[in-house]
GUDOGU-842864 format. One record per residue (C-alpha): residue number from 1; residue in three letters; x, y, z. Coordinates in steps of 0.001 Angstrom, whole numbers, padded with zeros to 6 digits. Layout:
<midren><n>NUM</n><res>ALA</res><c1>X</c1><c2>Y</c2><c3>Z</c3></midren>
...
END
This chain:
<midren><n>1</n><res>MET</res><c1>-006435</c1><c2>018592</c2><c3>-008403</c3></midren>
<midren><n>2</n><res>LYS</res><c1>-004307</c1><c2>016204</c2><c3>-010133</c3></midren>
<midren><n>3</n><res>LEU</res><c1>-004250</c1><c2>012874</c2><c3>-008501</c3></midren>
<midren><n>4</n><res>PHE</res><c1>-001474</c1><c2>010404</c2><c3>-008155</c3></midren>
<midren><n>5</n><res>GLY</res><c1>-001991</c1><c2>006518</c2><c3>-007512</c3></midren>
<midren><n>6</n><res>ILE</res><c1>000961</c1><c2>005347</c2><c3>-006182</c3></midren>
<midren><n>7</n><res>THR</res><c1>002104</c1><c2>001623</c2><c3>-006048</c3></midren>
<midren><n>8</n><res>GLY</res><c1>005446</c1><c2>-000581</c2><c3>-006097</c3></midren>
<midren><n>9</n><res>GLY</res><c1>006297</c1><c2>-003653</c2><c3>-004675</c3></midren>
<midren><n>10</n><res>LEU</res><c1>006920</c1><c2>-004732</c2><c3>-001250</c3></midren>
<midren><n>11</n><res>GLY</res><c1>010087</c1><c2>-002572</c2><c3>000509</c3></midren>
<midren><n>12</n><res>MET</res><c1>010443</c1><c2>-000522</c2><c3>-002500</c3></midren>
<midren><n>13</n><res>GLY</res><c1>010018</c1><c2>002794</c2><c3>-001088</c3></midren>
<midren><n>14</n><res>LYS</res><c1>006709</c1><c2>003471</c2><c3>-001054</c3></midren>
<midren><n>15</n><res>SER</res><c1>006460</c1><c2>004936</c2><c3>002719</c3></midren>
<midren><n>16</n><res>THR</res><c1>009794</c1><c2>007063</c2><c3>001579</c3></midren>
<midren><n>17</n><res>ALA</res><c1>008058</c1><c2>008526</c2><c3>-001433</c3></midren>
<midren><n>18</n><res>GLN</res><c1>004803</c1><c2>009404</c2><c3>000986</c3></midren>
<midren><n>19</n><res>SER</res><c1>007190</c1><c2>011212</c2><c3>003260</c3></midren>
<midren><n>20</n><res>LEU</res><c1>008629</c1><c2>012961</c2><c3>000441</c3></midren>
<midren><n>21</n><res>LEU</res><c1>005545</c1><c2>014068</c2><c3>-001016</c3></midren>
<midren><n>22</n><res>ALA</res><c1>004214</c1><c2>015408</c2><c3>002160</c3></midren>
<midren><n>23</n><res>ARG</res><c1>007018</c1><c2>017398</c2><c3>002773</c3></midren>
<midren><n>24</n><res>ARG</res><c1>006531</c1><c2>018929</c2><c3>-000524</c3></midren>
<midren><n>25</n><res>GLY</res><c1>002640</c1><c2>019956</c2><c3>000438</c3></midren>
<midren><n>26</n><res>VAL</res><c1>001214</c1><c2>017210</c2><c3>-001652</c3></midren>
<midren><n>27</n><res>SER</res><c1>-001882</c1><c2>015698</c2><c3>000341</c3></midren>
<midren><n>28</n><res>VAL</res><c1>-000862</c1><c2>012012</c2><c3>000764</c3></midren>
<midren><n>29</n><res>VAL</res><c1>-003406</c1><c2>009324</c2><c3>002344</c3></midren>
<midren><n>30</n><res>ASP</res><c1>-002008</c1><c2>005524</c2><c3>002529</c3></midren>
<midren><n>31</n><res>THR</res><c1>-003938</c1><c2>002643</c2><c3>002407</c3></midren>
<midren><n>32</n><res>ASP</res><c1>-001784</c1><c2>000614</c2><c3>004481</c3></midren>
<midren><n>33</n><res>GLN</res><c1>-002569</c1><c2>002900</c2><c3>007388</c3></midren>
<midren><n>34</n><res>ILE</res><c1>-006361</c1><c2>003154</c2><c3>006549</c3></midren>
<midren><n>35</n><res>ALA</res><c1>-006319</c1><c2>-001035</c2><c3>006789</c3></midren>
<midren><n>36</n><res>ARG</res><c1>-004618</c1><c2>-000947</c2><c3>010158</c3></midren>
<midren><n>37</n><res>ASP</res><c1>-007276</c1><c2>001507</c2><c3>011266</c3></midren>
<midren><n>38</n><res>LEU</res><c1>-009729</c1><c2>-000752</c2><c3>010156</c3></midren>
<midren><n>39</n><res>VAL</res><c1>-008491</c1><c2>-003482</c2><c3>012271</c3></midren>
<midren><n>40</n><res>ALA</res><c1>-008656</c1><c2>-001942</c2><c3>015318</c3></midren>
<midren><n>41</n><res>PRO</res><c1>-010873</c1><c2>-003558</c2><c3>018109</c3></midren>
<midren><n>42</n><res>ASP</res><c1>-013776</c1><c2>-001159</c2><c3>018018</c3></midren>
<midren><n>43</n><res>GLN</res><c1>-013959</c1><c2>-001434</c2><c3>014128</c3></midren>
<midren><n>44</n><res>PRO</res><c1>-016523</c1><c2>-003491</c2><c3>012544</c3></midren>
<midren><n>45</n><res>ALA</res><c1>-013768</c1><c2>-005116</c2><c3>010223</c3></midren>
<midren><n>46</n><res>HIS</res><c1>-012115</c1><c2>-006314</c2><c3>013249</c3></midren>
<midren><n>47</n><res>ALA</res><c1>-015523</c1><c2>-008438</c2><c3>014486</c3></midren>
<midren><n>48</n><res>GLU</res><c1>-015978</c1><c2>-009508</c2><c3>011217</c3></midren>
<midren><n>49</n><res>ILE</res><c1>-012403</c1><c2>-010789</c2><c3>010751</c3></midren>
<midren><n>50</n><res>GLN</res><c1>-012663</c1><c2>-012421</c2><c3>014500</c3></midren>
<midren><n>51</n><res>SER</res><c1>-016040</c1><c2>-014138</c2><c3>013183</c3></midren>
<midren><n>52</n><res>GLU</res><c1>-014529</c1><c2>-015403</c2><c3>010243</c3></midren>
<midren><n>53</n><res>PHE</res><c1>-010950</c1><c2>-016516</c2><c3>011660</c3></midren>
<midren><n>54</n><res>GLY</res><c1>-011742</c1><c2>-017325</c2><c3>014746</c3></midren>
<midren><n>55</n><res>PRO</res><c1>-010156</c1><c2>-016362</c2><c3>018145</c3></midren>
<midren><n>56</n><res>ALA</res><c1>-006919</c1><c2>-017620</c2><c3>017425</c3></midren>
<midren><n>57</n><res>PHE</res><c1>-006304</c1><c2>-014591</c2><c3>015489</c3></midren>
<midren><n>58</n><res>ILE</res><c1>-006802</c1><c2>-012003</c2><c3>018485</c3></midren>
<midren><n>59</n><res>ASN</res><c1>-004248</c1><c2>-011126</c2><c3>020934</c3></midren>
<midren><n>60</n><res>PRO</res><c1>-005227</c1><c2>-011269</c2><c3>024659</c3></midren>
<midren><n>61</n><res>ASP</res><c1>-005740</c1><c2>-007400</c2><c3>024612</c3></midren>
<midren><n>62</n><res>GLY</res><c1>-008160</c1><c2>-007838</c2><c3>021871</c3></midren>
<midren><n>63</n><res>THR</res><c1>-005907</c1><c2>-006135</c2><c3>019074</c3></midren>
<midren><n>64</n><res>LEU</res><c1>-005352</c1><c2>-008250</c2><c3>016034</c3></midren>
<midren><n>65</n><res>ASN</res><c1>-002618</c1><c2>-010549</c2><c3>015797</c3></midren>
<midren><n>66</n><res>ARG</res><c1>-001352</c1><c2>-009498</c2><c3>012355</c3></midren>
<midren><n>67</n><res>GLN</res><c1>001719</c1><c2>-011492</c2><c3>012252</c3></midren>
<midren><n>68</n><res>THR</res><c1>-000543</c1><c2>-014881</c2><c3>012928</c3></midren>
<midren><n>69</n><res>LEU</res><c1>-003255</c1><c2>-013477</c2><c3>010272</c3></midren>
<midren><n>70</n><res>ALA</res><c1>-000383</c1><c2>-012675</c2><c3>007797</c3></midren>
<midren><n>71</n><res>GLU</res><c1>001158</c1><c2>-016218</c2><c3>008280</c3></midren>
<midren><n>72</n><res>LYS</res><c1>-002397</c1><c2>-017555</c2><c3>007241</c3></midren>
<midren><n>73</n><res>VAL</res><c1>-003652</c1><c2>-015531</c2><c3>004745</c3></midren>
<midren><n>74</n><res>PHE</res><c1>-000310</c1><c2>-015661</c2><c3>002666</c3></midren>
<midren><n>75</n><res>ALA</res><c1>000201</c1><c2>-019231</c2><c3>003139</c3></midren>
<midren><n>76</n><res>ASP</res><c1>-003801</c1><c2>-019995</c2><c3>001975</c3></midren>
<midren><n>77</n><res>ALA</res><c1>-005313</c1><c2>-018141</c2><c3>-001131</c3></midren>
<midren><n>78</n><res>GLN</res><c1>-008741</c1><c2>-018661</c2><c3>000191</c3></midren>
<midren><n>79</n><res>ALA</res><c1>-008289</c1><c2>-017346</c2><c3>003545</c3></midren>
<midren><n>80</n><res>ARG</res><c1>-006539</c1><c2>-014480</c2><c3>001703</c3></midren>
<midren><n>81</n><res>GLN</res><c1>-009515</c1><c2>-013734</c2><c3>-000484</c3></midren>
<midren><n>82</n><res>LEU</res><c1>-011532</c1><c2>-013747</c2><c3>002385</c3></midren>
<midren><n>83</n><res>LEU</res><c1>-009806</c1><c2>-010963</c2><c3>004336</c3></midren>
<midren><n>84</n><res>GLU</res><c1>-009390</c1><c2>-008874</c2><c3>000926</c3></midren>
<midren><n>85</n><res>SER</res><c1>-013449</c1><c2>-009294</c2><c3>000637</c3></midren>
<midren><n>86</n><res>ILE</res><c1>-013891</c1><c2>-007907</c2><c3>004305</c3></midren>
<midren><n>87</n><res>LEU</res><c1>-010944</c1><c2>-005119</c2><c3>003842</c3></midren>
<midren><n>88</n><res>HIS</res><c1>-010878</c1><c2>-003860</c2><c3>000197</c3></midren>
<midren><n>89</n><res>PRO</res><c1>-014045</c1><c2>-002338</c2><c3>-000050</c3></midren>
<midren><n>90</n><res>ARG</res><c1>-013997</c1><c2>-000501</c2><c3>003516</c3></midren>
<midren><n>91</n><res>ILE</res><c1>-010310</c1><c2>000514</c2><c3>002362</c3></midren>
<midren><n>92</n><res>ARG</res><c1>-011663</c1><c2>002039</c2><c3>-001097</c3></midren>
<midren><n>93</n><res>ALA</res><c1>-014419</c1><c2>003654</c2><c3>000756</c3></midren>
<midren><n>94</n><res>CYS</res><c1>-012333</c1><c2>005503</c2><c3>002909</c3></midren>
<midren><n>95</n><res>TRP</res><c1>-009594</c1><c2>006622</c2><c3>000628</c3></midren>
<midren><n>96</n><res>GLN</res><c1>-012455</c1><c2>007657</c2><c3>-001497</c3></midren>
<midren><n>97</n><res>ALA</res><c1>-013752</c1><c2>009884</c2><c3>000548</c3></midren>
<midren><n>98</n><res>GLU</res><c1>-010651</c1><c2>011429</c2><c3>001712</c3></midren>
<midren><n>99</n><res>VAL</res><c1>-010179</c1><c2>012093</c2><c3>-001988</c3></midren>
<midren><n>100</n><res>GLU</res><c1>-013493</c1><c2>013667</c2><c3>-001905</c3></midren>
<midren><n>101</n><res>GLY</res><c1>-012429</c1><c2>015809</c2><c3>000985</c3></midren>
<midren><n>102</n><res>TRP</res><c1>-009403</c1><c2>016835</c2><c3>-001039</c3></midren>
<midren><n>103</n><res>ARG</res><c1>-011734</c1><c2>018198</c2><c3>-004083</c3></midren>
<midren><n>104</n><res>ARG</res><c1>-014063</c1><c2>020155</c2><c3>-001553</c3></midren>
<midren><n>105</n><res>GLN</res><c1>-011010</c1><c2>021877</c2><c3>-000330</c3></midren>
<midren><n>106</n><res>GLU</res><c1>-009637</c1><c2>022753</c2><c3>-003651</c3></midren>
<midren><n>107</n><res>VAL</res><c1>-006189</c1><c2>020834</c2><c3>-002900</c3></midren>
<midren><n>108</n><res>ALA</res><c1>-004091</c1><c2>021227</c2><c3>-006234</c3></midren>
<midren><n>109</n><res>LEU</res><c1>-002017</c1><c2>017726</c2><c3>-005583</c3></midren>
<midren><n>110</n><res>GLY</res><c1>-003105</c1><c2>014673</c2><c3>-003990</c3></midren>
<midren><n>111</n><res>ALA</res><c1>-001916</c1><c2>010904</c2><c3>-003740</c3></midren>
<midren><n>112</n><res>VAL</res><c1>-003029</c1><c2>007888</c2><c3>-002661</c3></midren>
<midren><n>113</n><res>VAL</res><c1>-000274</c1><c2>004806</c2><c3>-001814</c3></midren>
<midren><n>114</n><res>ILE</res><c1>-002290</c1><c2>001701</c2><c3>-003100</c3></midren>
<midren><n>115</n><res>PRO</res><c1>000380</c1><c2>-001424</c2><c3>-003057</c3></midren>
<midren><n>116</n><res>LEU</res><c1>-002240</c1><c2>-003450</c2><c3>-004923</c3></midren>
<midren><n>117</n><res>LEU</res><c1>-003069</c1><c2>-000615</c2><c3>-007219</c3></midren>
<midren><n>118</n><res>PHE</res><c1>-003501</c1><c2>-002567</c2><c3>-010261</c3></midren>
<midren><n>119</n><res>GLU</res><c1>-004507</c1><c2>-005857</c2><c3>-008623</c3></midren>
<midren><n>120</n><res>THR</res><c1>-007659</c1><c2>-003962</c2><c3>-007047</c3></midren>
<midren><n>121</n><res>ASP</res><c1>-008827</c1><c2>-002305</c2><c3>-010358</c3></midren>
<midren><n>122</n><res>ALA</res><c1>-008435</c1><c2>001016</c2><c3>-009049</c3></midren>
<midren><n>123</n><res>ALA</res><c1>-006087</c1><c2>002819</c2><c3>-011753</c3></midren>
<midren><n>124</n><res>SER</res><c1>-009040</c1><c2>004528</c2><c3>-013377</c3></midren>
<midren><n>125</n><res>SER</res><c1>-009251</c1><c2>006595</c2><c3>-010263</c3></midren>
<midren><n>126</n><res>PHE</res><c1>-006093</c1><c2>008652</c2><c3>-010842</c3></midren>
<midren><n>127</n><res>ASP</res><c1>-004870</c1><c2>011135</c2><c3>-013242</c3></midren>
<midren><n>128</n><res>PHE</res><c1>-001427</c1><c2>009457</c2><c3>-012974</c3></midren>
<midren><n>129</n><res>THR</res><c1>000037</c1><c2>006144</c2><c3>-011687</c3></midren>
<midren><n>130</n><res>VAL</res><c1>003339</c1><c2>006044</c2><c3>-010349</c3></midren>
<midren><n>131</n><res>CYS</res><c1>005212</c1><c2>002865</c2><c3>-009361</c3></midren>
<midren><n>132</n><res>VAL</res><c1>007883</c1><c2>003052</c2><c3>-006787</c3></midren>
<midren><n>133</n><res>ALA</res><c1>010517</c1><c2>000506</c2><c3>-007598</c3></midren>
<midren><n>134</n><res>CYS</res><c1>013839</c1><c2>-001002</c2><c3>-006727</c3></midren>
<midren><n>135</n><res>SER</res><c1>016122</c1><c2>-003822</c2><c3>-008071</c3></midren>
<midren><n>136</n><res>ALA</res><c1>015309</c1><c2>-007363</c2><c3>-006620</c3></midren>
<midren><n>137</n><res>ALA</res><c1>018720</c1><c2>-007609</c2><c3>-004576</c3></midren>
<midren><n>138</n><res>LEU</res><c1>017774</c1><c2>-004468</c2><c3>-002539</c3></midren>
<midren><n>139</n><res>GLN</res><c1>014401</c1><c2>-005205</c2><c3>-002303</c3></midren>
<midren><n>140</n><res>LEU</res><c1>015280</c1><c2>-008558</c2><c3>-000719</c3></midren>
<midren><n>141</n><res>ARG</res><c1>017471</c1><c2>-006982</c2><c3>001465</c3></midren>
<midren><n>142</n><res>ARG</res><c1>015091</c1><c2>-004227</c2><c3>002994</c3></midren>
<midren><n>143</n><res>LEU</res><c1>012729</c1><c2>-007378</c2><c3>003447</c3></midren>
<midren><n>144</n><res>GLY</res><c1>015316</c1><c2>-009300</c2><c3>005100</c3></midren>
<midren><n>145</n><res>GLU</res><c1>015922</c1><c2>-006293</c2><c3>007268</c3></midren>
<midren><n>146</n><res>ARG</res><c1>012175</c1><c2>-006186</c2><c3>008534</c3></midren>
<midren><n>147</n><res>GLY</res><c1>012788</c1><c2>-009655</c2><c3>009993</c3></midren>
<midren><n>148</n><res>TRP</res><c1>010997</c1><c2>-011670</c2><c3>007169</c3></midren>
<midren><n>149</n><res>THR</res><c1>012266</c1><c2>-015244</c2><c3>006297</c3></midren>
<midren><n>150</n><res>GLU</res><c1>013051</c1><c2>-016045</c2><c3>002747</c3></midren>
<midren><n>151</n><res>GLY</res><c1>009673</c1><c2>-017831</c2><c3>002754</c3></midren>
<midren><n>152</n><res>GLU</res><c1>007770</c1><c2>-015279</c2><c3>004200</c3></midren>
<midren><n>153</n><res>ILE</res><c1>008785</c1><c2>-013039</c2><c3>001515</c3></midren>
<midren><n>154</n><res>GLN</res><c1>008139</c1><c2>-015596</c2><c3>-001236</c3></midren>
<midren><n>155</n><res>ARG</res><c1>004932</c1><c2>-015792</c2><c3>-000086</c3></midren>
<midren><n>156</n><res>ARG</res><c1>004066</c1><c2>-012192</c2><c3>-000011</c3></midren>
<midren><n>157</n><res>LEU</res><c1>005554</c1><c2>-011518</c2><c3>-003247</c3></midren>
<midren><n>158</n><res>ALA</res><c1>003456</c1><c2>-014313</c2><c3>-004742</c3></midren>
<midren><n>159</n><res>ALA</res><c1>000417</c1><c2>-012366</c2><c3>-003732</c3></midren>
<midren><n>160</n><res>GLN</res><c1>000984</c1><c2>-009021</c2><c3>-005599</c3></midren>
<midren><n>161</n><res>TRP</res><c1>001877</c1><c2>-008522</c2><c3>-009451</c3></midren>
<midren><n>162</n><res>PRO</res><c1>005427</c1><c2>-009071</c2><c3>-010316</c3></midren>
<midren><n>163</n><res>VAL</res><c1>007184</c1><c2>-005462</c2><c3>-010019</c3></midren>
<midren><n>164</n><res>GLN</res><c1>007815</c1><c2>-005357</c2><c3>-013700</c3></midren>
<midren><n>165</n><res>ARG</res><c1>003912</c1><c2>-005821</c2><c3>-014261</c3></midren>
<midren><n>166</n><res>LYS</res><c1>003342</c1><c2>-002694</c2><c3>-012265</c3></midren>
<midren><n>167</n><res>VAL</res><c1>006104</c1><c2>-000847</c2><c3>-014135</c3></midren>
<midren><n>168</n><res>ASP</res><c1>004609</c1><c2>-001685</c2><c3>-017488</c3></midren>
<midren><n>169</n><res>ALA</res><c1>001223</c1><c2>-000633</c2><c3>-016303</c3></midren>
<midren><n>170</n><res>SER</res><c1>002429</c1><c2>002676</c2><c3>-014738</c3></midren>
<midren><n>171</n><res>ASP</res><c1>002280</c1><c2>006295</c2><c3>-016458</c3></midren>
<midren><n>172</n><res>HIS</res><c1>005876</c1><c2>006878</c2><c3>-014120</c3></midren>
<midren><n>173</n><res>VAL</res><c1>008331</c1><c2>004902</c2><c3>-012572</c3></midren>
<midren><n>174</n><res>VAL</res><c1>010463</c1><c2>006572</c2><c3>-009450</c3></midren>
<midren><n>175</n><res>TRP</res><c1>013732</c1><c2>004141</c2><c3>-009259</c3></midren>
<midren><n>176</n><res>THR</res><c1>014734</c1><c2>003927</c2><c3>-005672</c3></midren>
<midren><n>177</n><res>ASP</res><c1>017944</c1><c2>002122</c2><c3>-005377</c3></midren>
<midren><n>178</n><res>GLY</res><c1>019804</c1><c2>005410</c2><c3>-004995</c3></midren>
<midren><n>179</n><res>SER</res><c1>020096</c1><c2>007758</c2><c3>-002392</c3></midren>
<midren><n>180</n><res>MET</res><c1>017556</c1><c2>009680</c2><c3>-000855</c3></midren>
<midren><n>181</n><res>ASP</res><c1>018566</c1><c2>012856</c2><c3>-002830</c3></midren>
<midren><n>182</n><res>VAL</res><c1>018033</c1><c2>010841</c2><c3>-006003</c3></midren>
<midren><n>183</n><res>HIS</res><c1>014669</c1><c2>009656</c2><c3>-004730</c3></midren>
<midren><n>184</n><res>ALA</res><c1>013557</c1><c2>013284</c2><c3>-004039</c3></midren>
<midren><n>185</n><res>ALA</res><c1>014893</c1><c2>014674</c2><c3>-007054</c3></midren>
<midren><n>186</n><res>GLN</res><c1>012779</c1><c2>012466</c2><c3>-009231</c3></midren>
<midren><n>187</n><res>TRP</res><c1>009506</c1><c2>013262</c2><c3>-007412</c3></midren>
<midren><n>188</n><res>ASP</res><c1>010708</c1><c2>016886</c2><c3>-007683</c3></midren>
<midren><n>189</n><res>ARG</res><c1>011064</c1><c2>016555</c2><c3>-011312</c3></midren>
<midren><n>190</n><res>LEU</res><c1>007573</c1><c2>014599</c2><c3>-011682</c3></midren>
<midren><n>191</n><res>LEU</res><c1>005684</c1><c2>017139</c2><c3>-009633</c3></midren>
<midren><n>192</n><res>ARG</res><c1>006938</c1><c2>019792</c2><c3>-011868</c3></midren>
<midren><n>193</n><res>SER</res><c1>005876</c1><c2>017876</c2><c3>-014822</c3></midren>
<midren><n>194</n><res>VAL</res><c1>002559</c1><c2>018588</c2><c3>-013670</c3></midren>
END
């Protein structure tokens, strides 16, 4: 099996890449989805977050108040490190288990989408790393369309490596400023090459 590690900055097209790859028969797992699953009310990570951060970060229905928690951790580096210490080992264990399942099934191509791939020292787990990137102007527009304020955007961007550093560290780059056809064609070329 050939295994891709996919990274990129916020709003740069990782979810679109995941969808394009899945449509091409590539097995894909998204660590953002794993993280969402891990903080469901019946999960140990949920209980640990509630214990460490307090009830103010839990909604009346028992779900995690992701917005309030995001505001906290992107404004407070120690809080972010605490949250990462709760989630990152669990996230890694989940995606590694998924990859091992693919190996047993003799899957030909697999991809793991990890926004913090380099920041979490996961690159050595992959045959190839791919950075999905776009211009800063397009990134800001996409993030603004999510309803994030400029301050929220800057705090979240500061919590990751700069995109150029991710580009420089990656084996391949997929540029997403163009049309969906252009984006898809880049993946098609890359898949043919491996």
